[in-house]
C-alpha positions as CSV (number, residue, x, y, z in Angstrom):
1,M,-60.7,255.4,129.3
2,E,-63.4,253.2,130.6
3,R,-62.6,249.5,130.7
4,K,-64.9,247.2,128.8
5,K,-66.8,245.0,131.3
6,G,-66.3,241.3,130.8
7,S,-67.9,238.1,132.1
8,S,-67.4,236.9,135.7
9,V,-65.0,234.3,134.4
10,E,-63.0,236.9,132.5
11,R,-62.9,239.2,135.6
12,V,-61.6,236.3,137.7
13,L,-58.8,235.6,135.2
14,Q,-58.0,239.3,134.9
15,I,-57.5,239.5,138.7
16,V,-55.1,236.5,138.7
17,E,-53.3,238.0,135.7
18,E,-52.8,241.4,137.4
19,V,-51.6,239.8,140.6
20,A,-49.2,237.5,138.7
21,K,-47.6,240.3,136.7
22,A,-47.4,242.9,139.4
23,T,-44.0,243.9,140.7
24,R,-45.3,244.2,144.2
25,P,-48.2,242.7,146.2
26,L,-51.5,244.5,145.5
27,S,-54.3,245.5,147.8
28,A,-58.0,244.9,147.0
29,G,-58.3,248.6,146.4
30,D,-55.4,248.5,143.9
31,L,-57.1,245.7,142.0
32,S,-60.4,247.5,142.1
33,E,-59.0,250.6,140.6
34,I,-56.8,248.8,138.0
35,L,-59.7,246.6,136.7
36,D,-62.6,249.0,137.3
37,I,-64.4,246.5,139.5
38,P,-66.5,247.8,142.4
39,K,-64.8,247.1,145.8
40,P,-67.6,244.9,147.1
41,S,-67.4,242.7,144.0
42,M,-63.6,242.7,144.2
43,H,-63.6,241.5,147.8
44,R,-66.1,238.8,146.9
45,L,-64.0,237.6,144.0
46,L,-60.8,237.7,146.0
47,Q,-62.4,235.7,148.7
48,Q,-63.4,233.0,146.2
49,L,-59.9,233.0,144.7
50,Q,-58.4,232.6,148.1
51,E,-60.7,229.7,149.0
52,T,-59.8,227.9,145.8
53,G,-56.1,228.4,146.3
54,F,-55.4,230.6,143.3
55,L,-54.6,233.7,145.4
56,R,-53.5,234.3,149.0
57,L,-52.7,237.1,151.4
58,D,-49.2,237.9,152.4
59,L,-48.1,239.0,155.9
60,Q,-49.2,242.6,155.2
61,G,-52.6,241.5,153.9
62,R,-51.8,242.2,150.3
63,V,-52.8,239.8,147.5
64,V,-50.2,237.4,146.0
65,C,-50.4,234.3,143.9
66,G,-51.5,231.1,145.7
67,E,-50.4,227.5,145.5
68,R,-52.7,226.5,142.6
69,T,-51.5,229.5,140.5
70,H,-47.8,228.4,141.1
71,K,-48.7,224.8,140.1
72,L,-50.5,226.1,137.0
73,V,-47.4,228.1,135.9
74,F,-45.3,225.0,136.6
75,H,-47.4,222.8,134.3
76,V,-47.6,225.4,131.6
77,W,-43.8,225.7,131.6
78,K,-43.3,221.9,131.7
79,N,-45.8,221.0,128.9
80,G,-46.1,224.2,126.9
81,A,-44.6,225.4,123.6
82,Y,-40.8,225.2,123.2
83,K,-40.4,222.4,125.7
84,S,-38.1,220.5,123.4
85,D,-36.1,223.6,122.5
86,R,-35.6,224.3,126.2
87,E,-34.5,220.7,126.9
88,A,-32.1,220.9,124.0
89,V,-30.4,224.0,125.5
90,L,-30.1,222.2,128.9
91,Q,-28.8,219.0,127.2
92,R,-26.0,220.9,125.4
93,L,-25.0,222.7,128.6
94,S,-25.0,219.5,130.6
95,Q,-22.8,217.8,128.1
96,H,-20.4,220.8,128.0
97,I,-20.1,221.0,131.8
98,G,-20.4,217.2,132.4
99,E,-22.8,217.8,135.2
100,T,-26.5,218.1,136.0
101,V,-28.1,221.4,135.0
102,G,-31.6,222.7,135.5
103,I,-34.0,225.6,135.9
104,S,-35.5,226.8,139.1
105,I,-38.1,229.4,140.2
106,L,-39.1,231.1,143.5
107,D,-42.0,229.7,145.4
108,R,-42.6,231.7,148.6
109,L,-39.5,231.1,150.7
110,S,-38.3,228.1,148.7
111,V,-36.8,227.3,145.4
112,V,-38.5,224.8,143.1
113,Y,-36.6,222.9,140.4
114,I,-38.9,222.9,137.3
115,D,-36.5,221.5,134.7
116,R,-33.5,219.2,134.9
117,V,-31.0,217.3,132.7
118,L,-28.9,214.7,134.6
119,S,-25.3,214.1,134.1
120,N,-24.2,210.6,132.8
121,W,-21.9,209.9,135.8
122,P,-22.8,206.9,138.1
123,L,-22.2,209.2,141.1
124,Q,-24.7,212.1,141.1
125,I,-26.9,213.9,143.6
126,N,-30.5,213.3,142.9
127,L,-32.6,216.5,143.4
128,P,-35.9,215.7,141.7
129,E,-38.1,218.2,139.7
130,G,-40.7,219.8,141.9
131,M,-38.4,219.6,145.0
132,N,-38.5,222.6,147.3
133,V,-35.1,223.9,148.5
134,P,-34.5,226.4,151.3
135,I,-33.9,229.8,149.7
136,W,-31.0,230.8,152.0
137,A,-29.0,227.6,151.4
138,S,-28.8,227.3,147.6
139,A,-27.2,229.2,144.8
140,S,-30.5,229.7,143.0
141,G,-32.2,230.8,146.2
142,K,-29.6,233.4,147.0
143,L,-29.6,234.7,143.4
144,L,-33.4,235.1,143.5
145,L,-33.1,237.0,146.8
146,A,-30.5,239.2,145.3
147,Q,-32.9,240.3,142.5
148,M,-35.5,241.6,145.0
149,P,-36.0,245.3,145.6
150,T,-34.3,246.3,148.8
151,S,-37.6,246.9,150.7
152,S,-38.9,243.4,149.7
153,L,-35.6,241.8,150.5
154,Q,-35.5,243.3,154.0
155,R,-39.1,242.0,154.7
156,V,-38.2,238.5,153.5
157,I,-35.0,238.4,155.6
158,E,-36.8,239.7,158.7
159,N,-39.4,236.9,158.4
160,L,-36.8,234.2,157.5
161,E,-35.5,231.8,160.1
162,P,-32.4,230.2,158.6
163,Y,-31.2,227.0,160.1
164,A,-28.1,224.9,159.4
165,L,-28.3,222.1,156.8
166,T,-24.5,221.7,156.8
167,K,-21.5,223.3,158.6
168,N,-21.3,225.8,155.7
169,T,-25.0,227.0,155.7
170,I,-25.3,230.7,156.3
171,V,-27.6,231.1,159.3
172,H,-26.8,234.6,160.5
173,K,-29.0,237.2,158.7
174,A,-26.3,239.8,158.6
175,D,-23.9,237.3,156.8
176,L,-26.7,236.4,154.4
177,L,-27.3,240.0,153.5
178,A,-23.6,240.5,152.9
179,S,-23.6,237.4,150.7
180,I,-26.6,238.7,148.7
181,K,-24.9,242.1,148.3
182,Q,-21.9,240.4,146.7
183,I,-24.1,238.3,144.5
184,K,-25.8,241.5,143.2
185,K,-22.4,242.9,142.2
186,Q,-21.1,239.7,140.5
187,G,-24.3,238.6,138.8
188,F,-24.2,234.9,139.8
189,A,-24.4,232.9,143.0
190,V,-22.6,229.8,144.3
191,D,-23.4,227.1,146.9
192,D,-20.2,225.9,148.7
193,E,-21.7,222.8,150.3
194,E,-24.3,224.9,152.0
195,F,-27.3,222.8,151.2
196,I,-25.9,219.2,151.0
197,P,-22.5,218.1,152.3
198,G,-20.2,217.3,149.4
199,M,-22.3,219.2,146.8
200,V,-21.2,222.5,145.1
201,A,-23.4,224.6,142.8
202,C,-23.6,227.7,140.6
203,A,-26.6,229.7,139.3
204,V,-27.1,232.5,136.8
205,P,-30.2,234.5,136.1
206,I,-32.7,233.9,133.3
207,I,-34.2,237.3,132.4
208,N,-37.7,238.2,131.3
209,P,-36.7,240.1,128.1
210,E,-39.8,242.3,128.2
211,R,-39.4,243.5,131.8
212,G,-35.6,243.2,132.2
213,E,-36.0,241.3,135.5
214,I,-35.1,237.8,136.6
215,F,-37.9,235.2,136.5
216,A,-35.9,232.0,136.9
217,T,-32.4,230.7,137.4
218,L,-30.2,228.3,135.5
219,F,-28.2,226.1,137.8
220,T,-25.6,223.3,137.8
221,H,-24.4,221.2,140.7
222,A,-21.8,218.5,141.2
223,P,-20.2,216.3,143.9
224,S,-17.2,218.2,145.2
225,V,-15.1,215.0,144.9
226,R,-15.5,215.4,141.1
227,K,-15.4,219.1,140.6
228,S,-14.4,221.8,143.0
229,L,-16.4,225.0,143.3
230,S,-13.7,227.0,141.4
231,E,-13.8,224.4,138.6
232,L,-17.5,224.6,138.4
233,Q,-17.4,228.4,138.3
234,A,-15.2,228.3,135.2
235,Y,-18.4,227.3,133.3
236,I,-20.4,230.4,134.3
237,P,-19.8,232.2,130.9
238,A,-21.3,229.1,129.2
239,M,-24.2,229.1,131.6
240,Q,-24.8,232.8,130.9
241,E,-25.0,232.1,127.2
242,A,-27.4,229.3,127.7
243,A,-29.5,231.5,130.0
244,Q,-29.7,234.1,127.2
245,E,-31.1,231.4,124.9
246,L,-33.7,230.4,127.4
247,S,-34.6,234.0,127.9
248,Q,-35.2,234.3,124.1
249,L,-37.4,231.2,124.2
250,F,-39.4,232.8,127.0
251,S,-40.1,235.8,124.8
252,K,-41.4,233.6,122.0
253,M,-43.9,232.1,124.4
254,K,-45.5,235.5,125.1
C-alpha cells in the first residue's frame, strides 16, 4: 500500500516518531523504506534533525533520539494530561512508605528523575528532578539495563566504564552482568549504598501497556539510618501496585 505523501514538516515529525517508537536503532535505509521517502531526501532530513539536536547517531551509525527529543518528552510528561493523577499516586505511595518516591527514565547511559514526591522527614537526601544518575550505580539504572535485549545490553556494557562512587559500587562488568541477571529474575532492583553512602533504594518497572515493555521506573530511596534495605524492600508490593496505576495512566495519554 502506497503511503500518502505529506508536507516536509509532517515528514520530519514522522521520522522522529519512527525513531522514538522503534525497539532498535534504525538506519537511514530502514527509515527510507518505512516512510517511503527517497534515500537522498531521507539523508538530508536526518542531517537537519541531527544539526538541530532532535536525532543523533549511535556508535554503530544508527539513528536514535537526540537531546532535544528527550527534553521534549520530559516536558510533555511533566506538564501534560494526568499530571495531577500521577502526582496523587506518588503522594499516596510516599505517605505509605514514609520516604521519597519518584519516576525515572533512561537517557543514554544515565538515569533521569522526572517526577518526585519528597518525604516529610527533616533528614532526607535531595536528588532533584532532571538530575542524571549513573546507570550502573542506581536501582533504577540497573532495572532499566535488565529490560534491554541481550544484544543491546552486551553493547552497552562493553562501552560502559563503571567507576566507584562508594565502596559498594559495582565496577566490574562481570559482576554487573550477574547483578542484572538476578534483577531480570526477581523483577525489581535495589541500591545498597552504591550511589551515595548512607542511601538505600528500590525500583520497580512501569510498563507500557500497549507494548508490554518497561518505559520508566518507580523508585524510592531513604537514608539507611532510618530504613534498612530489607525494610525498604518490604514495600515493593505496594510499589508494584502503584506502578500498575501509573501504567494505566500512561495508556490514557495515548
